[in-house]
C-alpha positions in Angstrom: 0.0 0.0 0.0 1.3 3.5 -0.8 2.1 6.1 1.8 2.5 9.8 1.4 5.7 11.7 2.5 3.8 12.8 5.6 2.9 9.3 6.9 5.3 9.6 9.9 3.9 13.0 10.7 0.4 11.6 10.8 1.5 8.7 13.0 3.1 11.2 15.5 -0.3 12.9 15.6 -2.0 9.6 16.5 -4.0 9.5 13.3 -6.4 6.7 12.6 -5.6 5.3 9.2 -7.7 3.9 6.4 -7.2 2.5 2.9 -8.2 4.8 0.1 -7.5 4.3 -3.6 -4.5 2.1 -2.7 -3.1 4.6 -0.2 -2.8 4.4 3.6 -4.4 7.7 4.6 -5.4 9.4 7.8 -9.1 9.0 8.4 -9.2 11.2 11.5 -7.0 12.6 14.2 -9.5 13.6 16.9 -13.0 13.1 15.5 -14.6 13.6 12.1 -17.2 16.1 13.6 -14.5 18.2 15.4 -12.3 18.3 12.3 -15.3 19.1 10.1 -16.5 22.0 12.3 -12.9 23.3 12.6 -12.9 23.8 8.9 -16.3 25.5 8.9 -15.4 27.8 11.8 -11.6 28.3 11.6 -9.3 26.1 9.6 -8.2 22.6 8.7 -4.9 21.2 7.3 -5.1 18.2 5.0 -2.6 15.9 3.4 -3.7 15.3 -0.2 -0.4 14.0 -1.5 -2.2 10.8 -2.7 -3.7 12.9 -5.6 -2.0 12.6 -9.0 -0.2 15.3 -11.0 0.3 14.6 -14.7 2.1 17.3 -16.8 1.1 17.8 -20.4 3.3 20.2 -22.3 5.1 21.1 -25.5 3.9 21.0 -29.0 0.4 19.7 -29.3 -0.3 19.9 -25.5 -3.3 22.3 -25.7 -4.8 20.3 -28.6 -4.4 17.1 -26.6 -6.0 18.4 -23.4 -8.8 19.9 -25.5 -9.4 16.5 -27.2 -9.5 14.7 -23.8 -11.7 17.0 -21.8 -15.3 18.2 -21.8 -14.7 21.8 -20.8 -13.1 24.4 -23.0 -9.4 24.7 -22.5 -9.3 27.7 -24.8 -11.0 29.7 -22.0 -8.0 29.1 -19.7 -5.4 31.9 -19.3 -2.0 31.4 -17.7 -2.4 31.0 -14.0 -6.0 29.8 -14.2 -7.5 26.5 -13.1 -10.4 24.6 -14.6 -12.6 21.8 -13.4 -13.4 19.3 -16.2 -14.0 15.7 -17.0 -12.3 13.0 -19.0 -14.9 10.9 -20.8 -14.8 7.7 -22.8 -16.3 7.2 -26.2 -19.7 6.4 -24.7 -19.7 9.6 -22.6 -19.0 7.8 -19.4 -16.7 9.6 -17.0 -13.1 8.3 -16.9 -12.2 10.8 -14.1 -13.0 14.3 -12.9 -9.9 16.4 -12.8 -8.6 20.0 -12.5 -6.4 21.6 -15.1 -3.7 24.1 -14.3 -2.4 26.2 -17.2 1.1 27.4 -16.4 2.5 29.1 -19.5 1.1 28.6 -23.0 1.3 24.9 -23.8 2.2 23.9 -20.3 -0.5 22.2 -18.3 -0.8 20.1 -15.1 -3.7 17.7 -14.8 -4.6 16.9 -11.1 -6.3 13.5 -11.1 -7.9 11.3 -8.4 -5.6 9.0 -6.4 -7.1 5.7 -7.5 -7.0 6.8 -11.2 -3.4 7.9 -11.6 -2.2 5.0 -13.7 -5.6 4.7 -15.5 -5.6 8.4 -16.5 -1.9 8.4 -17.4 -2.5 5.4 -19.7 -5.6 7.0 -21.2 -3.8 10.3 -21.9 -0.8 8.6 -23.5 -3.1 6.4 -25.6 -4.7 9.5 -27.2 -1.5 11.5 -27.5 -1.2 11.4 -31.3 0.2 14.9 -31.5 3.5 14.2 -29.7 3.0 16.2 -26.6 5.2 15.5 -23.5 3.1 13.5 -21.0 4.9 13.1 -17.6 3.5 11.5 -14.4 5.0 13.7 -11.7 2.8 12.4 -8.9 5.6 10.7 -6.9 7.6 13.9 -6.8 4.8 16.2 -5.7 3.2 16.8 -2.3 -0.2 18.5 -2.0 -1.2 20.1 1.3 -4.6 21.8 1.6 -5.4 24.7 4.0 -9.1 25.2 4.2 -11.4 27.4 6.2 -12.4 31.0 6.9 -9.1 31.8 8.7 -6.9 30.3 5.9 -6.0 33.7 4.5 -4.8 35.0 7.8 -2.9 31.8 8.5 -1.1 31.7 5.1 -0.2 35.4 4.7 2.7 35.5 7.2 4.4 32.8 5.2 4.2 34.4 1.7 6.3 37.4 0.8 5.3 38.4 -2.7 1.6 38.5 -2.4 -1.5 38.8 -0.3 -3.3 35.4 -0.3 -6.6 37.3 -0.5 -5.7 38.5 -4.0 -5.7 35.0 -5.4 -9.0 34.7 -7.1 -11.2 31.6 -7.1 -9.8 29.0 -9.5 -6.5 30.9 -10.0 -3.0 30.0 -8.9 0.4 31.7 -8.4 3.9 30.3 -8.1 5.6 31.8 -5.0 7.3 30.6 -1.8 5.6 29.5 1.4 8.0 30.0 4.3 10.9 29.9 1.8 9.6 26.7 0.1 8.9 27.0 -3.6 5.2 26.3 -4.1 2.3 26.6 -6.5 -0.6 28.2 -4.5 -4.0 27.7 -5.8 -7.5 28.6 -4.6 -10.0 25.9 -5.5 -11.1 23.8 -2.6 -13.2 20.7 -1.9 -14.9 21.9 1.2 -17.1 24.9 0.3 -14.9 27.2 2.3 -12.1 29.7 1.4 -9.0 27.7 1.1 -5.7 27.0 -0.7 -3.9 24.0 -2.2 -0.1 24.1 -1.8 1.9 22.0 -4.3 5.6 21.5 -3.3 8.3 19.0 -4.0 7.9 15.8 -2.0 11.1 16.3 -0.1 9.7 19.6 1.3 6.5 18.0 2.6 7.4 17.8 6.2 9.0 21.3 6.3 5.8 22.8 4.9 3.5 20.9 7.2 5.6 21.7 10.3 5.4 25.4 9.4 1.6 25.5 8.9 0.5 23.1 11.6 1.3 25.3 14.6 -0.3 28.3 12.9 -3.5 26.3 12.2 -3.6 25.1 15.8 -3.0 28.6 17.1 -5.9 29.8 15.0 -8.3 27.3 16.5 -8.0 24.8 13.6 -7.2 21.1 13.4 -5.5 18.7 11.0 -8.2 17.0 9.0 -8.5 13.4 7.7 -10.5 11.8 4.9 -13.6 11.5 7.1 -14.0 15.2 7.5 -13.0 15.8 3.9 -15.9 13.6 2.8 -18.5 15.2 5.0 -17.3 18.7 4.0 -17.4 18.0 0.3 -20.8 16.3 0.6 -22.3 19.4 2.4 -20.9 21.5 -0.4 -22.6 19.3 -3.0 -19.3 18.1 -4.6 -19.1 14.6 -6.2 -16.6 11.9 -5.4 -15.3 9.8 -8.3 -16.0 6.1 -7.9 -19.2 6.7 -5.8 -21.2 9.5 -7.3 -19.8 9.0 -10.9 -17.9 6.4 -12.8 -17.1 5.1 -16.3 -20.8 4.2 -16.8 -22.2 7.6 -15.7 -22.3 10.6 -18.1 -21.8 14.2 -16.9 -25.5 14.8 -17.5 -26.4 11.9 -15.3 -24.0 13.1 -12.6 -25.5 16.6 -12.7 -22.3 18.1 -14.2 -23.7 19.4 -17.5 -22.3 22.9 -16.9 -18.8 21.5 -17.4 -19.6 20.1 -20.8 -19.1 22.5 -23.7 -20.5 20.8 -26.7 -19.7 23.8 -28.9 -15.9 23.8 -28.1 -15.1 21.4 -30.9 -14.6 17.7 -31.0 -13.6 15.8 -27.8 -13.7 12.2 -26.8 -17.3 11.3 -25.9 -18.8 14.4 -27.5 -21.0 12.5 -30.0 -22.6 10.3 -27.3 -23.2 13.3 -25.1 -24.7 15.3 -27.9 -27.2 12.4 -28.6 -28.1 12.2 -24.9 -28.6 15.9 -24.6 -30.8 16.1 -27.8 -32.9 13.2 -26.6 -33.2 14.6 -23.1 -34.1 11.3 -21.6 -31.6 10.2 -18.9 -31.7 6.7 -17.6 -30.6 8.0 -14.2 -29.8 11.2 -12.5 -27.9 12.2 -9.4 -30.0 14.0 -6.7 -29.4 15.2 -3.2 -31.6 14.0 -0.4 -32.2 14.6 3.3 -33.4 12.0 5.7 -36.5 12.8 7.6 -35.7 10.6 10.6 -32.4 9.8 12.4 -31.4 7.0 10.0 -28.1 7.4 8.1 -28.1 6.3 4.5 -24.8 5.0 3.1 -23.5 4.1 -0.4 -25.3 1.1 -1.8 -28.6 1.5 0.0 -31.6 1.0 -2.2 -34.0 3.9 -3.0 -37.7 3.5 -3.5 -40.7 5.6 -4.5 -44.3 4.4 -4.1 -42.9 0.9 -3.5 -40.9 0.9 -6.8 -37.1 0.5 -6.7 -35.7 3.6 -8.5 -31.9 3.5 -7.7 -29.2 3.5 -5.0 -27.5 5.9 -2.6 -24.0 6.9 -3.9 -22.9 9.0 -0.9 -24.4 9.5 2.5 -23.3 10.8 5.9 -24.5 12.8 8.9 -24.0 16.6 8.3 -22.2 18.1 11.3 -23.2 21.6 10.1 -26.9 20.9 9.4 -27.3 18.3 12.2 -29.2 16.0 9.9 -28.4 13.1 7.6 -27.8 13.9 3.9 -26.5 12.2 0.7 -26.6 11.7 -3.0 -28.6 9.1 -4.9 -28.5 7.9 -8.5 -32.1 7.3 -9.4 -34.4 6.9 -12.4 -36.5 10.0 -13.4 -39.4 10.4 -10.9 -42.2 12.7 -10.1 -42.3 14.3 -6.7 -39.7 14.7 -3.9 -40.7 12.0 -1.5 -38.6 8.9 -1.5 -37.8 6.0 0.9 -34.3 4.5 1.5 -33.9 1.0 2.7 -31.4 0.7 5.6 -30.9 -2.7 7.2 -34.2 -4.0 5.9 -36.3 -1.1 6.9 -37.5 1.8 4.6 -36.9 5.3 6.0 -38.5 8.5 4.7 -36.4 11.0 2.8 -36.9 14.0 0.6 -35.1 15.2 -2.5 -33.4 18.6 -1.9 -31.3 21.1 -3.9 -27.6 21.0 -3.7 -25.3 22.3 -2.4 -26.7 21.4 1.0 -25.1 24.5 2.6 
């Protein structure tokens, strides 16, 4: 099983570990609820070094990225970040990724941990234009600082900028406490926050600088448990649960990231047909439980006694103090549903996302 460069740091903080995408990652340090609320109220520090970073650059790089992704890379300026999707020929989602445009034909694709090898192979397979495709995941550490106090925490460690000046889905290359870093502002929590990309051998130095400042500000280190509840409240999908190779962007509720008029890309023909027909076999919806039951991935969903789908994500919401989730269901009429949990059907209602 893979371990990040911060594994020993997590052990020293008495983290409870779990397997995720082939990686041994901290699930929690104190409690999921405490870590979750720390991010909502102050700040949280996360090790996301299991994520993958694939560089695509040189002649043909922009054309290759445009061919692979559903969004429009031509809209990206240098220093800008874009959320997008890799799709297969049937329109199914190979992965959801973010693209960083550095300078002209120099891009970094940040991919999900479990999909690094899969995505790298997919990109190389379609690289008919001769672009340079490099998997730099092993050499890169990603630390996320999230929460309303993240700007105040980060600013003393950056010399050339005010962190507040970094716009949403933008990034800059600077230093954090003297450590060269790419500093981006995207986030997976619904809060103000930053992602700090540094060389793997600088991981402990960066963590050890930020960790005391986070604690002093009333924040906590956060594990995958809090990361999951935070992203769920924010209405953000998780690959492998809320979407996969057999789910199209339209079925996952991600149509705004599909630009059918940007030119040809892999999966465009299938997605165009699905959009023109307008009849989805399934769709992802948010729900809230109406009792104290907690729905989890795989629970069956019913309406009027008919089986209509399954829960893809579900958890208690520490902020809302109720139980929420996503479900992939067939098109239905009305908002009332029932979710079967341990043999008993519990009432729920479909709600708009984000939940907060």
